[in-house]
N, C-alpha and C positions, 0 to 999 in steps of 0.2 A: 657095195656099201650097205650096211644094215640100217634099218630104221625101226625104232621102238617108240610107240606113242602111248602115253598114259593120260587118261582124262579124269576130271572130277566134275560131276554134274550135280547141280542143285535144282530140283524141280518142285514147283508148288510154293516157293517162298519169294515174296517180293523184296528185292534188295535195292537199296539206293546206289547210285553210281559210286559214291564214296565207299560203301560197304563192298561193292564188287572189286574196287581197286585195292582195298585192304586185303580181301581174301585172295586176290590174284598174287599179291606180293608174298603172302604167307605160303601159298602153294609153290611159288617159285623157290622160296627158301627151302621148303620141304623136299622139292625135287632135287636140288643141288646137294642137300644133305643125304638123300637116298643114294645118289651116285657115289658119295664118299663112303657110306656104309657098305655099299655093294662092292667097294674097291674096284670101280670101273677104271680101266686102264686108258685114260685119255692122253694122247700125245701132244695135241695142239688145240685145246678147246677154245671155241668162240661161243659166247652166249649172246643171243639176240632176242629181244622182246621187251615188252612194257605192259603196263596196265591202263593205258589211256584209250578207252573205248572209242572216243570221238576221232582220234587220229587214224587208226587202222583197226577196226573191229576184228578182222581176221587174224590180227597179230596179238590178240589178247592172250598172253601167255609167255612162255619162255622156250626158246629152242637152244639146245646145246649141240653144236656142230663140231666135229673133230676131223682130223686128218687133212689131206691135201685140199679138200674143198674149203675147210675152215681157213687155211692159209690164203687161198685165192680170194675168198670172200672178204677176209680181214684186210687184205691189201686194197681191194676195191673200195671198202669203207674208208680206209685211210686216204685214198686218192681223191675222194669227193669231199673230204674235210670233216668227217664225224669223229676223227681221232683226237683226243684231248690228252696230251702228255701230262702226267702228274709228277 
């Protein structure tokens, strides 16, 4: 399974928690748009992430997981009750 990681780093600028959350949301949108632009062939994508620094700082961002691992992880998330049907 291939893994590609892209980072956006801001150094030397003091940002409030609200600014960090807003920037994280915009970066998430840009990352998903870049996948569309690059015509990435995702078969069963699962996106995991958020911009809540207090909850899990190491999860500050967005993970796009695809393939069998996405199916397995998605089922585990459903099993513990994070699935909300719309």
